[in-house]
C-alpha positions as CSV (number, residue, x, y, z in Angstrom):
1,M,-9.4,-73.5,127.0
2,N,-9.4,-72.0,130.4
3,A,-8.2,-68.6,129.6
4,C,-10.0,-65.7,128.0
5,F,-9.0,-62.2,127.0
6,D,-11.6,-59.4,127.2
7,I,-10.7,-56.7,124.7
8,E,-12.7,-53.5,124.9
9,L,-13.0,-51.3,121.9
10,S,-14.6,-47.9,121.3
11,F,-15.8,-46.9,117.9
12,Q,-16.5,-43.6,116.1
13,P,-19.9,-43.9,114.4
14,L,-19.9,-43.1,110.7
15,E,-22.1,-40.2,109.6
16,G,-25.7,-41.3,109.4
17,A,-25.0,-44.5,111.3
18,N,-27.4,-45.7,114.0
19,T,-27.3,-48.3,116.7
20,K,-28.8,-51.0,114.4
21,V,-25.9,-50.4,111.9
22,F,-23.5,-50.7,114.7
23,E,-25.0,-53.9,116.0
24,D,-24.9,-55.4,112.6
25,F,-21.3,-54.4,112.3
26,L,-20.4,-56.0,115.6
27,E,-22.2,-59.2,114.6
28,H,-20.3,-59.3,111.3
29,V,-17.0,-59.1,113.3
30,L,-18.1,-62.1,115.3
31,E,-18.8,-64.0,112.1
32,E,-15.4,-63.2,110.8
33,L,-13.8,-64.4,114.0
34,D,-15.8,-67.6,113.6
35,N,-14.5,-67.9,110.0
36,I,-10.9,-68.0,111.4
37,G,-11.8,-70.5,114.1
38,V,-12.3,-68.2,117.1
39,Q,-15.4,-68.7,119.1
40,A,-15.6,-65.3,120.7
41,D,-18.4,-63.7,122.8
42,L,-19.6,-60.1,122.6
43,T,-20.9,-57.6,125.1
44,A,-21.8,-54.2,123.7
45,T,-23.2,-50.8,124.8
46,L,-24.7,-49.7,121.5
47,A,-25.6,-46.2,122.6
48,K,-21.9,-45.5,123.5
49,Y,-20.5,-47.4,120.5
50,T,-18.4,-49.7,122.7
51,A,-17.8,-53.4,122.5
52,I,-16.0,-56.0,124.5
53,Y,-14.9,-59.1,122.6
54,S,-14.1,-62.1,124.8
55,L,-11.6,-64.3,123.0
56,P,-10.6,-67.7,124.3
57,A,-7.0,-68.6,124.8
58,E,-4.8,-71.5,125.8
59,N,-3.4,-69.5,128.7
60,Y,-2.5,-66.0,129.7
61,S,0.9,-65.9,128.2
62,D,2.2,-62.9,126.1
63,D,2.0,-65.1,123.0
64,A,-1.7,-65.9,123.7
65,L,-2.5,-62.2,124.2
66,I,-0.8,-61.3,120.9
67,K,-2.7,-64.1,119.1
68,A,-6.0,-62.8,120.5
69,L,-5.3,-59.3,119.5
70,S,-4.1,-60.4,116.0
71,D,-7.3,-62.5,115.6
72,L,-9.5,-59.6,116.5
73,R,-7.7,-57.2,114.2
74,T,-7.9,-59.7,111.4
75,A,-11.7,-59.9,111.9
76,L,-12.0,-56.1,112.0
77,L,-10.0,-55.7,108.8
78,A,-12.1,-58.3,107.1
79,V,-15.2,-56.1,107.7
80,E,-13.3,-53.1,106.4
81,C,-12.7,-51.4,109.8
82,A,-9.6,-49.3,109.7
83,T,-7.2,-49.9,112.6
84,P,-4.5,-47.2,112.1
85,D,-3.8,-46.7,115.8
86,W,-3.7,-50.5,116.7
87,P,-0.9,-51.0,119.2
88,T,2.2,-53.0,118.3
89,A,2.9,-56.2,120.3
90,Y,5.7,-54.4,122.1
91,E,3.3,-51.6,123.2
92,V,0.7,-54.1,124.4
93,L,3.1,-56.2,126.4
94,G,4.6,-53.1,127.9
95,T,1.3,-52.1,129.4
96,R,0.4,-55.5,131.1
97,S,0.2,-54.6,134.7
98,V,-0.7,-58.0,136.3
99,R,0.4,-61.3,135.0
100,T,-1.1,-64.7,136.0
101,E,2.1,-65.8,137.6
102,E,1.9,-62.8,140.0
103,L,-1.7,-63.8,141.0
104,V,-0.8,-67.3,142.0
105,G,0.8,-66.2,145.3
106,L,-2.3,-64.3,146.4
């Protein structure tokens, strides 16, 4: 796989949570991704409760993006992380500003 989607997430810490709890949570999400066959990477800023999951993809197509987002959401739900404001596929695709095909000519 030559493509990769970096998906940045911001989290609201639970009352009484600390960065160790957050770090454990992020690692658990990685484990759940692994359980569904996704070998993702993680970069996090623990103090800001942000994380970037890098998910491999076959290409940069819309379908590949939707799969990456679906896989990440599946992993989040598996660790009981609520995702009530998760965007629909239509919303995500409507916000893509640069497509791979557009970069080829540069």
